[in-house]
All heavy atoms as TSV, in Angstrom:
chain	resi	resn	atom	element	x	y	z
A	1	MET	N	N	0.853	-1.167	0.000
A	1	MET	CA	C	0.000	0.000	0.000
A	1	MET	C	C	0.902	1.234	0.000
A	1	MET	O	O	1.787	1.357	0.833
A	1	MET	CB	C	-0.879	-0.024	1.244
A	1	MET	CG	C	-1.744	1.181	1.418
A	1	MET	SD	S	-3.199	1.239	0.405
A	1	MET	CE	C	-4.156	-0.081	1.045
A	2	GLN	N	N	0.662	2.096	-0.941
A	2	GLN	CA	C	1.374	3.376	-0.991
A	2	GLN	C	C	0.434	4.459	-0.484
A	2	GLN	O	O	-0.750	4.461	-0.808
A	2	GLN	CB	C	1.789	3.716	-2.417
A	2	GLN	CG	C	2.705	2.705	-3.040
A	2	GLN	CD	C	4.025	2.625	-2.313
A	2	GLN	OE1	O	4.695	3.617	-2.110
A	2	GLN	NE2	N	4.400	1.435	-1.908
A	3	MET	N	N	0.954	5.375	0.333
A	3	MET	CA	C	0.143	6.482	0.826
A	3	MET	C	C	0.829	7.795	0.477
A	3	MET	O	O	2.010	7.971	0.758
A	3	MET	CB	C	-0.044	6.398	2.335
A	3	MET	CG	C	-0.926	7.508	2.856
A	3	MET	SD	S	-1.288	7.370	4.604
A	3	MET	CE	C	0.102	8.244	5.290
A	4	TYR	N	N	0.094	8.672	-0.162
A	4	TYR	CA	C	0.589	10.004	-0.505
A	4	TYR	C	C	-0.242	11.026	0.247
A	4	TYR	O	O	-1.462	10.933	0.279
A	4	TYR	CB	C	0.472	10.252	-2.014
A	4	TYR	CG	C	1.271	9.277	-2.832
A	4	TYR	CD1	C	0.689	8.135	-3.347
A	4	TYR	CD2	C	2.629	9.490	-3.061
A	4	TYR	CE1	C	1.426	7.223	-4.081
A	4	TYR	CE2	C	3.372	8.577	-3.789
A	4	TYR	CZ	C	2.758	7.449	-4.298
A	4	TYR	OH	O	3.494	6.556	-5.011
A	5	THR	N	N	0.438	11.998	0.845
A	5	THR	CA	C	-0.278	13.004	1.633
A	5	THR	C	C	-0.211	14.399	1.034
A	5	THR	O	O	-0.860	15.306	1.531
A	5	THR	CB	C	0.295	13.089	3.060
A	5	THR	OG1	O	1.664	13.492	2.974
A	5	THR	CG2	C	0.181	11.754	3.781
A	6	GLY	N	N	0.573	14.591	0.006
A	6	GLY	CA	C	0.705	15.927	-0.562
A	6	GLY	C	C	1.501	16.848	0.348
A	6	GLY	O	O	1.360	18.066	0.286
A	7	ALA	N	N	2.333	16.295	1.196
A	7	ALA	CA	C	3.091	17.094	2.150
A	7	ALA	C	C	4.259	17.808	1.475
A	7	ALA	O	O	5.060	17.192	0.792
A	7	ALA	CB	C	3.628	16.211	3.273
A	8	GLY	N	N	4.308	19.094	1.641
A	8	GLY	CA	C	5.459	19.873	1.212
A	8	GLY	C	C	5.597	20.090	-0.281
A	8	GLY	O	O	6.630	20.521	-0.747
A	9	GLY	N	N	4.562	19.839	-1.033
A	9	GLY	CA	C	4.672	19.996	-2.479
A	9	GLY	C	C	4.020	21.271	-2.982
A	9	GLY	O	O	3.347	21.980	-2.258
A	10	GLU	N	N	4.263	21.570	-4.223
A	10	GLU	CA	C	3.641	22.719	-4.886
A	10	GLU	C	C	2.602	22.193	-5.873
A	10	GLU	O	O	2.614	22.527	-7.047
A	10	GLU	CB	C	4.707	23.550	-5.612
A	10	GLU	CG	C	5.666	24.271	-4.695
A	10	GLU	CD	C	4.983	25.411	-3.926
A	10	GLU	OE1	O	4.098	26.063	-4.495
A	10	GLU	OE2	O	5.343	25.601	-2.759
A	11	GLU	N	N	1.719	21.347	-5.381
A	11	GLU	CA	C	0.720	20.718	-6.237
A	11	GLU	C	C	-0.330	21.731	-6.678
A	11	GLU	O	O	-0.739	22.598	-5.910
A	11	GLU	CB	C	0.032	19.577	-5.490
A	11	GLU	CG	C	0.964	18.483	-5.038
A	11	GLU	CD	C	1.512	17.673	-6.196
A	11	GLU	OE1	O	0.811	17.514	-7.204
A	11	GLU	OE2	O	2.639	17.195	-6.082
A	12	THR	N	N	-0.758	21.596	-7.920
A	12	THR	CA	C	-1.823	22.459	-8.435
A	12	THR	C	C	-2.868	21.614	-9.146
A	12	THR	O	O	-2.587	20.532	-9.639
A	12	THR	CB	C	-1.292	23.513	-9.420
A	12	THR	OG1	O	-0.672	22.841	-10.508
A	12	THR	CG2	C	-0.299	24.447	-8.758
A	13	ARG	N	N	-4.091	22.131	-9.163
A	13	ARG	CA	C	-5.175	21.502	-9.906
A	13	ARG	C	C	-5.996	22.626	-10.527
A	13	ARG	O	O	-6.445	23.527	-9.827
A	13	ARG	CB	C	-6.056	20.661	-8.985
A	13	ARG	CG	C	-7.187	19.971	-9.752
A	13	ARG	CD	C	-8.044	19.117	-8.855
A	13	ARG	NE	N	-8.648	19.942	-7.832
A	13	ARG	CZ	C	-8.961	19.525	-6.623
A	13	ARG	NH1	N	-8.734	18.292	-6.280
A	13	ARG	NH2	N	-9.508	20.333	-5.745
A	14	ASN	N	N	-6.155	22.588	-11.833
A	14	ASN	CA	C	-6.881	23.641	-12.549
A	14	ASN	C	C	-6.318	25.016	-12.213
A	14	ASN	O	O	-7.054	25.960	-11.976
A	14	ASN	CB	C	-8.375	23.574	-12.246
A	14	ASN	CG	C	-8.996	22.271	-12.671
A	14	ASN	OD1	O	-8.558	21.653	-13.635
A	14	ASN	ND2	N	-9.999	21.825	-11.956
A	15	ALA	N	N	-5.001	25.113	-12.167
A	15	ALA	CA	C	-4.263	26.352	-11.920
A	15	ALA	C	C	-4.448	26.895	-10.502
A	15	ALA	O	O	-4.043	27.998	-10.203
A	15	ALA	CB	C	-4.630	27.420	-12.939
A	16	GLU	N	N	-5.030	26.120	-9.580
A	16	GLU	CA	C	-5.156	26.546	-8.190
A	16	GLU	C	C	-4.206	25.736	-7.332
A	16	GLU	O	O	-4.114	24.521	-7.474
A	16	GLU	CB	C	-6.579	26.307	-7.675
A	16	GLU	CG	C	-7.620	27.195	-8.308
A	16	GLU	CD	C	-8.996	26.947	-7.697
A	16	GLU	OE1	O	-9.064	26.642	-6.489
A	16	GLU	OE2	O	-9.972	27.062	-8.438
A	17	LYS	N	N	-3.482	26.413	-6.431
A	17	LYS	CA	C	-2.567	25.714	-5.527
A	17	LYS	C	C	-3.374	24.937	-4.501
A	17	LYS	O	O	-4.321	25.463	-3.918
A	17	LYS	CB	C	-1.643	26.704	-4.816
A	17	LYS	CG	C	-0.582	26.022	-3.975
A	17	LYS	CD	C	0.394	27.032	-3.400
A	17	LYS	CE	C	1.521	26.356	-2.697
A	17	LYS	NZ	N	1.156	25.636	-1.494
A	18	LEU	N	N	-3.026	23.694	-4.294
A	18	LEU	CA	C	-3.707	22.863	-3.304
A	18	LEU	C	C	-3.081	23.073	-1.932
A	18	LEU	O	O	-1.892	23.335	-1.811
A	18	LEU	CB	C	-3.610	21.391	-3.696
A	18	LEU	CG	C	-4.214	21.025	-5.050
A	18	LEU	CD1	C	-3.980	19.551	-5.351
A	18	LEU	CD2	C	-5.691	21.346	-5.087
A	19	ALA	N	N	-3.884	22.918	-0.904
A	19	ALA	CA	C	-3.398	23.085	0.469
A	19	ALA	C	C	-2.374	22.006	0.803
A	19	ALA	O	O	-2.526	20.851	0.413
A	19	ALA	CB	C	-4.563	23.014	1.443
A	20	ASP	N	N	-1.317	22.400	1.518
A	20	ASP	CA	C	-0.323	21.448	1.984
A	20	ASP	C	C	-1.018	20.422	2.866
A	20	ASP	O	O	-1.768	20.777	3.777
A	20	ASP	CB	C	0.769	22.190	2.754
A	20	ASP	CG	C	1.985	21.331	3.011
A	20	ASP	OD1	O	2.290	20.469	2.177
A	20	ASP	OD2	O	2.631	21.528	4.043
A	21	ARG	N	N	-0.808	19.148	2.581
A	21	ARG	CA	C	-1.467	18.045	3.297
A	21	ARG	C	C	-2.994	18.146	3.183
A	21	ARG	O	O	-3.719	17.794	4.098
A	21	ARG	CB	C	-1.035	18.010	4.752
A	21	ARG	CG	C	0.432	17.695	4.931
A	21	ARG	CD	C	0.796	17.654	6.421
A	21	ARG	NE	N	2.154	17.255	6.601
A	21	ARG	CZ	C	3.185	18.085	6.638
A	21	ARG	NH1	N	3.009	19.375	6.491
A	21	ARG	NH2	N	4.403	17.645	6.815
A	22	GLY	N	N	-3.469	18.612	2.056
A	22	GLY	CA	C	-4.897	18.819	1.844
A	22	GLY	C	C	-5.661	17.565	1.461
A	22	GLY	O	O	-6.849	17.623	1.208
A	23	GLY	N	N	-5.007	16.424	1.415
A	23	GLY	CA	C	-5.699	15.187	1.071
A	23	GLY	C	C	-4.783	13.999	1.230
A	23	GLY	O	O	-3.591	14.136	1.489
A	24	VAL	N	N	-5.357	12.820	1.080
A	24	VAL	CA	C	-4.604	11.574	1.198
A	24	VAL	C	C	-5.023	10.653	0.060
A	24	VAL	O	O	-6.208	10.562	-0.261
A	24	VAL	CB	C	-4.887	10.875	2.548
A	24	VAL	CG1	C	-4.244	9.508	2.616
A	24	VAL	CG2	C	-4.410	11.728	3.701
A	25	ALA	N	N	-4.064	10.001	-0.546
A	25	ALA	CA	C	-4.352	9.002	-1.576
A	25	ALA	C	C	-3.771	7.672	-1.114
A	25	ALA	O	O	-2.607	7.602	-0.725
A	25	ALA	CB	C	-3.719	9.410	-2.903
A	26	LEU	N	N	-4.584	6.633	-1.125
A	26	LEU	CA	C	-4.131	5.283	-0.805
A	26	LEU	C	C	-4.131	4.490	-2.099
A	26	LEU	O	O	-5.158	4.380	-2.763
A	26	LEU	CB	C	-5.065	4.623	0.210
A	26	LEU	CG	C	-5.173	5.323	1.554
A	26	LEU	CD1	C	-6.224	4.640	2.420
A	26	LEU	CD2	C	-3.838	5.343	2.269
A	27	GLU	N	N	-2.981	3.961	-2.459
A	27	GLU	CA	C	-2.835	3.244	-3.717
A	27	GLU	C	C	-2.325	1.834	-3.468
A	27	GLU	O	O	-1.140	1.636	-3.225
A	27	GLU	CB	C	-1.876	3.993	-4.645
A	27	GLU	CG	C	-2.357	5.367	-5.014
A	27	GLU	CD	C	-1.429	6.069	-5.983
A	27	GLU	OE1	O	-0.383	5.502	-6.346
A	27	GLU	OE2	O	-1.763	7.184	-6.379
A	28	PRO	N	N	-3.226	0.846	-3.514
A	28	PRO	CA	C	-2.775	-0.542	-3.364
A	28	PRO	C	C	-2.058	-0.979	-4.632
A	28	PRO	O	O	-2.597	-0.865	-5.728
A	28	PRO	CB	C	-4.078	-1.313	-3.163
A	28	PRO	CG	C	-5.156	-0.422	-3.659
A	28	PRO	CD	C	-4.649	0.972	-3.627
A	29	GLN	N	N	-0.840	-1.400	-4.482
A	29	GLN	CA	C	-0.030	-1.753	-5.648
A	29	GLN	C	C	1.175	-2.562	-5.203
A	29	GLN	O	O	1.354	-2.819	-4.023
A	29	GLN	CB	C	0.421	-0.499	-6.380
A	29	GLN	CG	C	1.275	0.419	-5.512
A	29	GLN	CD	C	1.485	1.786	-6.135
A	29	GLN	OE1	O	0.674	2.236	-6.901
A	29	GLN	NE2	N	2.564	2.430	-5.791
A	30	PHE	N	N	2.001	-2.940	-6.146
A	30	PHE	CA	C	3.246	-3.633	-5.809
A	30	PHE	C	C	4.209	-2.668	-5.125
A	30	PHE	O	O	4.089	-1.452	-5.249
A	30	PHE	CB	C	3.896	-4.183	-7.081
A	30	PHE	CG	C	3.173	-5.365	-7.656
A	30	PHE	CD1	C	2.212	-5.187	-8.628
A	30	PHE	CD2	C	3.455	-6.636	-7.211
A	30	PHE	CE1	C	1.540	-6.273	-9.155
A	30	PHE	CE2	C	2.786	-7.731	-7.731
A	30	PHE	CZ	C	1.823	-7.542	-8.706
A	31	ALA	N	N	5.168	-3.228	-4.427
A	31	ALA	CA	C	6.177	-2.407	-3.757
A	31	ALA	C	C	6.970	-1.608	-4.792
A	31	ALA	O	O	7.253	-2.116	-5.880
A	31	ALA	CB	C	7.122	-3.295	-2.964
A	32	PRO	N	N	7.320	-0.366	-4.472
A	32	PRO	CA	C	8.155	0.410	-5.389
A	32	PRO	C	C	9.455	-0.339	-5.667
A	32	PRO	O	O	10.028	-0.943	-4.767
A	32	PRO	CB	C	8.431	1.708	-4.637
A	32	PRO	CG	C	7.375	1.793	-3.606
A	32	PRO	CD	C	7.013	0.371	-3.261
A	33	ASN	N	N	9.874	-0.333	-6.898
A	33	ASN	CA	C	11.111	-0.980	-7.325
A	33	ASN	C	C	11.081	-2.496	-7.155
A	33	ASN	O	O	12.124	-3.146	-7.122
A	33	ASN	CB	C	12.317	-0.375	-6.598
A	33	ASN	CG	C	13.610	-0.628	-7.336
A	33	ASN	OD1	O	13.635	-0.756	-8.552
A	33	ASN	ND2	N	14.701	-0.726	-6.605
A	34	ALA	N	N	9.888	-3.095	-7.043
A	34	ALA	CA	C	9.779	-4.550	-6.859
A	34	ALA	C	C	10.440	-5.319	-7.996
A	34	ALA	O	O	10.967	-6.405	-7.780
A	34	ALA	CB	C	8.311	-4.957	-6.737
A	35	ILE	N	N	10.414	-4.763	-9.186
A	35	ILE	CA	C	11.001	-5.436	-10.347
A	35	ILE	C	C	12.493	-5.719	-10.153
A	35	ILE	O	O	13.038	-6.676	-10.668
A	35	ILE	CB	C	10.756	-4.614	-11.640
A	35	ILE	CG1	C	11.044	-5.444	-12.874
A	35	ILE	CG2	C	11.563	-3.340	-11.656
A	35	ILE	CD1	C	10.002	-6.442	-13.188
A	36	ASN	N	N	13.161	-4.894	-9.353
A	36	ASN	CA	C	14.603	-5.034	-9.135
A	36	ASN	C	C	14.962	-5.648	-7.785
A	36	ASN	O	O	16.139	-5.754	-7.468
A	36	ASN	CB	C	15.276	-3.661	-9.243
A	36	ASN	CG	C	15.134	-3.085	-10.624
A	36	ASN	OD1	O	15.410	-3.749	-11.616
A	36	ASN	ND2	N	14.673	-1.854	-10.704
A	37	MET	N	N	13.959	-6.048	-7.001
A	37	MET	CA	C	14.232	-6.588	-5.670
A	37	MET	C	C	13.978	-8.089	-5.657
A	37	MET	O	O	12.896	-8.550	-6.021
A	37	MET	CB	C	13.385	-5.858	-4.637
A	37	MET	CG	C	13.707	-4.359	-4.619
A	37	MET	SD	S	12.738	-3.453	-3.432
A	37	MET	CE	C	13.619	-3.883	-1.951
A	38	GLU	N	N	14.958	-8.836	-5.223
A	38	GLU	CA	C	14.942	-10.291	-5.312
A	38	GLU	C	C	13.793	-10.949	-4.545
A	38	GLU	O	O	13.189	-11.904	-5.015
A	38	GLU	CB	C	16.285	-10.830	-4.793
A	38	GLU	CG	C	16.544	-12.258	-5.166
A	38	GLU	CD	C	17.959	-12.661	-4.818
A	38	GLU	OE1	O	18.899	-11.995	-5.286
A	38	GLU	OE2	O	18.110	-13.637	-4.078
A	39	ASP	N	N	13.458	-10.475	-3.360
A	39	ASP	CA	C	12.476	-11.141	-2.510
A	39	ASP	C	C	11.056	-10.603	-2.649
A	39	ASP	O	O	10.197	-10.905	-1.822
A	39	ASP	CB	C	12.910	-11.042	-1.049
A	39	ASP	CG	C	14.207	-11.799	-0.794
A	39	ASP	OD1	O	14.446	-12.802	-1.491
A	39	ASP	OD2	O	14.980	-11.386	0.085
A	40	PHE	N	N	10.779	-9.804	-3.671
A	40	PHE	CA	C	9.454	-9.215	-3.851
A	40	PHE	C	C	8.762	-9.806	-5.074
A	40	PHE	O	O	9.407	-10.157	-6.060
A	40	PHE	CB	C	9.560	-7.696	-4.032
A	40	PHE	CG	C	9.817	-6.964	-2.754
A	40	PHE	CD1	C	11.089	-6.927	-2.206
A	40	PHE	CD2	C	8.793	-6.311	-2.088
A	40	PHE	CE1	C	11.345	-6.257	-1.026
A	40	PHE	CE2	C	9.039	-5.638	-0.904
A	40	PHE	CZ	C	10.311	-5.615	-0.373
A	41	GLU	N	N	7.433	-9.906	-5.006
A	41	GLU	CA	C	6.657	-10.366	-6.152
A	41	GLU	C	C	6.813	-9.380	-7.299
A	41	GLU	O	O	6.775	-8.175	-7.102
A	41	GLU	CB	C	5.179	-10.485	-5.771
A	41	GLU	CG	C	4.328	-11.051	-6.876
A	41	GLU	CD	C	2.873	-11.170	-6.472
A	41	GLU	OE1	O	2.513	-10.823	-5.344
A	41	GLU	OE2	O	2.100	-11.621	-7.326
A	42	LYS	N	N	7.023	-9.884	-8.497
A	42	LYS	CA	C	7.270	-9.037	-9.669
A	42	LYS	C	C	5.954	-8.606	-10.326
A	42	LYS	O	O	5.056	-9.428	-10.507
A	42	LYS	CB	C	8.121	-9.769	-10.706
A	42	LYS	CG	C	9.418	-10.327	-10.168
A	42	LYS	CD	C	10.309	-9.241	-9.653
A	42	LYS	CE	C	11.606	-9.820	-9.126
A	42	LYS	NZ	N	12.027	-9.300	-7.878
A	43	PRO	N	N	5.828	-7.350	-10.686
A	43	PRO	CA	C	4.613	-6.850	-11.328
A	43	PRO	C	C	4.610	-7.115	-12.834
A	43	PRO	O	O	4.499	-6.206	-13.648
A	43	PRO	CB	C	4.660	-5.355	-11.019
A	43	PRO	CG	C	6.115	-5.046	-10.940
A	43	PRO	CD	C	6.758	-6.273	-10.367
A	44	ILE	N	N	4.769	-8.385	-13.211
A	44	ILE	CA	C	4.848	-8.754	-14.625
A	44	ILE	C	C	3.722	-9.743	-14.928
A	44	ILE	O	O	3.552	-10.727	-14.226
A	44	ILE	CB	C	6.207	-9.403	-14.963
A	44	ILE	CG1	C	7.329	-8.411	-14.717
A	44	ILE	CG2	C	6.216	-9.923	-16.392
A	44	ILE	CD1	C	8.702	-9.015	-14.830
A	45	LEU	N	N	2.971	-9.478	-15.976
A	45	LEU	CA	C	1.927	-10.376	-16.429
A	45	LEU	C	C	2.297	-10.835	-17.831
A	45	LEU	O	O	2.443	-10.031	-18.743
A	45	LEU	CB	C	0.577	-9.654	-16.434
A	45	LEU	CG	C	-0.650	-10.516	-16.625
A	45	LEU	CD1	C	-0.797	-11.506	-15.473
A	45	LEU	CD2	C	-1.879	-9.645	-16.721
A	46	LYS	N	N	2.485	-12.136	-17.999
A	46	LYS	CA	C	2.896	-12.692	-19.290
A	46	LYS	C	C	1.680	-12.898	-20.192
A	46	LYS	O	O	0.539	-12.926	-19.721
A	46	LYS	CB	C	3.639	-14.000	-19.077
A	46	LYS	CG	C	4.932	-13.797	-18.306
A	46	LYS	CD	C	5.638	-15.093	-18.038
A	46	LYS	CE	C	6.905	-14.796	-17.237
A	46	LYS	NZ	N	7.536	-16.005	-16.757
A	47	ALA	N	N	1.914	-13.063	-21.478
A	47	ALA	CA	C	0.842	-13.272	-22.456
A	47	ALA	C	C	-0.049	-14.432	-22.034
A	47	ALA	O	O	0.435	-15.482	-21.595
A	47	ALA	CB	C	1.435	-13.533	-23.831
A	48	ASN	N	N	-1.353	-14.227	-22.126
A	48	ASN	CA	C	-2.379	-15.233	-21.797
A	48	ASN	C	C	-2.415	-15.618	-20.325
A	48	ASN	O	O	-3.048	-16.597	-19.960
A	48	ASN	CB	C	-2.225	-16.492	-22.662
A	48	ASN	CG	C	-2.360	-16.186	-24.130
A	48	ASN	OD1	O	-3.241	-15.425	-24.524
A	48	ASN	ND2	N	-1.478	-16.736	-24.941
A	49	GLU	N	N	-1.745	-14.882	-19.482
A	49	GLU	CA	C	-1.769	-15.141	-18.044
A	49	GLU	C	C	-2.793	-14.196	-17.413
A	49	GLU	O	O	-2.911	-13.049	-17.804
A	49	GLU	CB	C	-0.376	-14.886	-17.465
A	49	GLU	CG	C	-0.234	-15.251	-16.024
A	49	GLU	CD	C	1.183	-15.039	-15.527
A	49	GLU	OE1	O	1.851	-14.088	-15.977
A	49	GLU	OE2	O	1.623	-15.830	-14.695
A	50	GLU	N	N	-3.536	-14.715	-16.453
A	50	GLU	CA	C	-4.539	-13.895	-15.777
A	50	GLU	C	C	-4.210	-13.824	-14.298
A	50	GLU	O	O	-3.797	-14.806	-13.691
A	50	GLU	CB	C	-5.921	-14.519	-15.962
A	50	GLU	CG	C	-7.018	-13.694	-15.369
A	50	GLU	CD	C	-8.380	-14.312	-15.636
A	50	GLU	OE1	O	-8.656	-14.652	-16.802
A	50	GLU	OE2	O	-9.145	-14.452	-14.663
A	51	LYS	N	N	-4.399	-12.662	-13.739
A	51	LYS	CA	C	-4.129	-12.483	-12.315
A	51	LYS	C	C	-5.210	-11.573	-11.749
A	51	LYS	O	O	-5.571	-10.587	-12.363
A	51	LYS	CB	C	-2.755	-11.877	-12.093
A	51	LYS	CG	C	-2.346	-11.861	-10.652
A	51	LYS	CD	C	-0.867	-11.737	-10.514
A	51	LYS	CE	C	-0.482	-12.128	-9.124
A	51	LYS	NZ	N	0.900	-12.400	-8.993
A	52	ARG	N	N	-5.713	-11.918	-10.587
A	52	ARG	CA	C	-6.735	-11.097	-9.942
A	52	ARG	C	C	-6.274	-10.735	-8.541
A	52	ARG	O	O	-5.685	-11.550	-7.834
A	52	ARG	CB	C	-8.051	-11.850	-9.857
A	52	ARG	CG	C	-8.653	-12.114	-11.206
A	52	ARG	CD	C	-9.914	-12.909	-11.068
A	52	ARG	NE	N	-10.354	-13.306	-12.398
A	52	ARG	CZ	C	-11.610	-13.360	-12.754
A	52	ARG	NH1	N	-12.545	-13.066	-11.889
A	52	ARG	NH2	N	-11.928	-13.724	-13.967
A	53	HIS	N	N	-6.565	-9.522	-8.177
A	53	HIS	CA	C	-6.270	-9.030	-6.829
A	53	HIS	C	C	-7.567	-8.486	-6.246
A	53	HIS	O	O	-8.321	-7.812	-6.935
A	53	HIS	CB	C	-5.243	-7.894	-6.861
A	53	HIS	CG	C	-3.886	-8.314	-7.275
A	53	HIS	ND1	N	-2.937	-8.722	-6.378
A	53	HIS	CD2	C	-3.309	-8.398	-8.486
A	53	HIS	CE1	C	-1.827	-9.038	-7.032
A	53	HIS	NE2	N	-2.039	-8.843	-8.314
A	54	TYR	N	N	-7.813	-8.781	-5.014
A	54	TYR	CA	C	-8.982	-8.247	-4.325
A	54	TYR	C	C	-8.494	-7.440	-3.139
A	54	TYR	O	O	-7.686	-7.917	-2.340
A	54	TYR	CB	C	-9.893	-9.385	-3.850
A	54	TYR	CG	C	-10.466	-10.156	-5.017
A	54	TYR	CD1	C	-9.839	-11.300	-5.471
A	54	TYR	CD2	C	-11.606	-9.708	-5.660
A	54	TYR	CE1	C	-10.354	-12.015	-6.541
A	54	TYR	CE2	C	-12.121	-10.412	-6.735
A	54	TYR	CZ	C	-11.491	-11.557	-7.177
A	54	TYR	OH	O	-11.990	-12.256	-8.235
A	55	ILE	N	N	-8.966	-6.247	-3.044
A	55	ILE	CA	C	-8.540	-5.342	-1.975
A	55	ILE	C	C	-9.766	-4.877	-1.218
A	55	ILE	O	O	-10.749	-4.457	-1.814
A	55	ILE	CB	C	-7.784	-4.138	-2.554
A	55	ILE	CG1	C	-6.542	-4.643	-3.277
A	55	ILE	CG2	C	-7.436	-3.144	-1.458
A	55	ILE	CD1	C	-5.916	-3.643	-4.170
A	56	ARG	N	N	-9.702	-4.977	0.079
A	56	ARG	CA	C	-10.809	-4.537	0.923
A	56	ARG	C	C	-10.264	-3.560	1.954
A	56	ARG	O	O	-9.371	-3.904	2.735
A	56	ARG	CB	C	-11.414	-5.755	1.617
A	56	ARG	CG	C	-12.536	-5.415	2.535
A	56	ARG	CD	C	-13.077	-6.684	3.100
A	56	ARG	NE	N	-13.907	-6.384	4.250
A	56	ARG	CZ	C	-14.631	-7.280	4.872
A	56	ARG	NH1	N	-14.613	-8.522	4.466
A	56	ARG	NH2	N	-15.348	-6.951	5.899
A	57	LEU	N	N	-10.788	-2.368	1.927
A	57	LEU	CA	C	-10.376	-1.339	2.883
A	57	LEU	C	C	-11.547	-1.066	3.828
A	57	LEU	O	O	-12.675	-0.897	3.379
A	57	LEU	CB	C	-9.989	-0.049	2.180
A	57	LEU	CG	C	-8.852	-0.155	1.165
A	57	LEU	CD1	C	-8.677	1.160	0.442
A	57	LEU	CD2	C	-7.568	-0.554	1.852
A	58	GLU	N	N	-11.273	-1.022	5.106
A	58	GLU	CA	C	-12.307	-0.695	6.098
A	58	GLU	C	C	-11.796	0.454	6.953
A	58	GLU	O	O	-10.654	0.439	7.399
A	58	GLU	CB	C	-12.599	-1.916	6.969
A	58	GLU	CG	C	-13.293	-3.024	6.227
A	58	GLU	CD	C	-13.716	-4.154	7.156
A	58	GLU	OE1	O	-14.007	-3.877	8.323
A	58	GLU	OE2	O	-13.744	-5.291	6.688
A	59	PHE	N	N	-12.642	1.388	7.166
A	59	PHE	CA	C	-12.294	2.550	8.004
A	59	PHE	C	C	-13.294	2.701	9.111
A	59	PHE	O	O	-14.445	2.407	8.972
A	59	PHE	CB	C	-12.267	3.832	7.166
A	59	PHE	CG	C	-11.257	3.800	6.088
A	59	PHE	CD1	C	-11.598	3.408	4.801
A	59	PHE	CD2	C	-9.938	4.155	6.342
A	59	PHE	CE1	C	-10.662	3.383	3.784
A	59	PHE	CE2	C	-8.996	4.127	5.329
A	59	PHE	CZ	C	-9.364	3.740	4.053
């Protein structure tokens, strides 16, 4: 799970500056740089291969 908070950036949307830490994005995905790390699952899907992921978030 990757979490982005918008902390300390100069983010803009429609030419308006967004508030520092004005939101949170949760992105379920593979670990960053997993393709180059030996002990991590690789984010590669080969031809005719199917893979399904189910993610459940509760707050």
